[in-house]
Backbone bond lengths (Angstrom), bond angles and torsions (degrees), N, CA, C in turn:
res aa  C-N    CA-C-N  psi(-1)  N-CA   C-N-CA  omega(-1)  CA-C   N-CA-C  phi
1 M - - - 1.438 - - 1.529 111.18 -
2 F 1.361 117.08 -55.94 1.456 120.71 176.93 1.515 109.23 -106.20
3 K 1.303 114.92 144.93 1.466 119.18 178.53 1.529 107.98 -105.02
4 F 1.329 116.92 112.28 1.457 121.15 -179.65 1.514 109.81 -90.13
5 E 1.316 114.73 135.68 1.462 119.48 177.84 1.516 109.24 -103.39
6 D 1.303 115.96 166.04 1.465 121.36 179.96 1.534 108.95 -66.20
7 T 1.319 117.28 125.37 1.463 121.47 -178.01 1.516 112.29 -104.91
8 N 1.309 118.10 11.38 1.465 120.28 178.05 1.514 109.87 -69.00
9 R 1.322 115.80 138.12 1.460 120.59 177.67 1.511 108.51 -107.31
10 K 1.285 115.77 138.57 1.457 120.85 -179.87 1.519 108.77 -113.52
11 A 1.325 115.61 129.57 1.460 120.75 -179.69 1.523 109.62 -82.17
12 D 1.301 115.16 145.30 1.458 120.81 175.68 1.523 108.02 -86.90
13 L 1.310 117.30 102.64 1.467 121.91 -174.64 1.523 112.56 -95.91
14 R 1.329 116.33 7.79 1.454 118.00 178.58 1.523 110.25 -69.70
15 R 1.309 115.13 147.79 1.456 120.29 -178.66 1.516 109.73 -71.49
16 K 1.304 115.97 134.00 1.455 120.34 177.52 1.525 108.96 -82.00
17 N 1.307 116.35 127.58 1.463 120.85 -177.13 1.518 110.15 -84.98
18 S 1.314 114.99 138.87 1.457 119.50 174.51 1.530 108.83 -93.90
19 I 1.307 116.27 171.12 1.470 120.68 -179.71 1.522 109.93 -66.83
20 I 1.324 117.14 -34.78 1.471 120.43 179.70 1.526 110.37 -63.71
21 D 1.340 117.07 -41.30 1.466 119.97 176.78 1.514 111.40 -64.20
22 E 1.316 116.91 -39.49 1.464 120.16 179.21 1.523 110.91 -63.47
23 I 1.329 117.10 -40.01 1.461 119.99 179.73 1.521 110.81 -70.01
24 K 1.338 117.01 -40.58 1.463 120.62 -178.15 1.523 112.04 -64.17
25 Y 1.325 116.89 -46.79 1.453 120.64 -170.34 1.520 114.31 -99.36
26 S 1.313 117.65 3.95 1.454 118.68 175.57 1.524 109.14 -87.43
27 Q 1.289 116.63 171.64 1.455 121.08 -177.26 1.524 111.95 -94.45
28 I 1.328 117.11 23.48 1.461 121.04 179.99 1.523 108.80 -78.18
29 D 1.315 116.54 131.59 1.452 121.56 178.87 1.528 108.61 -81.48
30 T 1.334 116.59 110.82 1.467 119.87 -174.99 1.527 111.68 -71.70
31 K 1.322 117.86 -29.77 1.468 119.49 179.14 1.529 110.91 -65.98
32 A 1.313 116.38 -40.26 1.469 119.75 177.65 1.524 110.85 -65.43
33 C 1.321 117.23 -37.07 1.470 120.03 177.54 1.521 110.87 -66.61
34 M 1.332 117.37 -38.79 1.464 120.65 179.33 1.525 110.89 -66.51
35 V 1.333 116.75 -39.90 1.463 120.40 178.45 1.520 110.33 -64.94
36 T 1.321 117.04 -43.24 1.459 120.98 178.57 1.528 110.94 -62.72
37 L 1.319 116.68 -42.57 1.463 120.46 177.88 1.523 111.23 -63.29
38 A 1.328 117.48 -41.13 1.465 120.92 178.61 1.527 111.02 -63.95
39 V 1.324 117.57 -39.94 1.464 121.20 179.06 1.531 110.47 -64.14
40 F 1.331 116.94 -42.94 1.464 119.79 177.96 1.526 111.65 -63.51
41 I 1.325 117.23 -38.77 1.471 119.99 179.01 1.523 110.49 -66.32
42 V 1.330 117.27 -41.92 1.471 120.21 178.19 1.527 110.76 -63.03
43 L 1.326 117.23 -42.20 1.466 120.02 177.70 1.526 111.68 -63.88
44 L 1.317 116.57 -41.24 1.462 120.20 178.42 1.526 111.21 -63.80
45 L 1.319 117.33 -43.20 1.459 120.41 179.53 1.527 111.50 -67.17
46 S 1.330 117.62 -35.69 1.464 119.24 178.90 1.523 110.99 -68.88
47 V 1.321 117.96 -40.70 1.463 120.55 176.77 1.527 110.03 -65.09
48 L 1.324 116.95 -40.72 1.464 120.45 178.95 1.521 111.58 -64.30
49 S 1.336 117.15 -38.72 1.465 119.70 179.78 1.526 111.30 -68.46
50 I 1.335 117.51 -35.44 1.466 120.41 177.58 1.527 110.32 -67.03
51 V 1.322 117.06 -41.07 1.465 120.62 179.77 1.523 110.79 -66.19
52 V 1.322 117.35 -41.39 1.461 120.86 -179.31 1.519 110.78 -69.45
53 A 1.335 117.93 -35.66 1.460 120.31 178.21 1.530 110.36 -66.56
54 A 1.305 117.21 -34.56 1.467 119.87 179.34 1.526 111.48 -72.81
55 N 1.334 116.58 -37.40 1.459 121.16 -178.17 1.527 108.19 -141.15
56 P 1.318 119.60 97.45 1.464 121.22 -173.89 1.536 113.49 -69.73
57 Y 1.322 118.87 -9.77 1.453 120.84 -178.74 1.536 112.55 -90.27
58 V 1.330 117.48 8.12 1.470 121.04 -179.65 1.520 109.68 -67.95
59 I 1.315 116.77 -42.44 1.476 120.43 -176.63 1.468 111.04 -83.42
């Protein structure tokens, strides 16, 4: 009359990865990321210095 299904629950025992583990064990080149970040910071500072030189009351 009724069809019973398996009611067993299975726990997920796999280790949860953190972001630090993903960065460590992935194939991402960290030196290239640091260089890219440094270039963006230099560009941001240069744009900010041009804006401040044009109008010193911005900051």
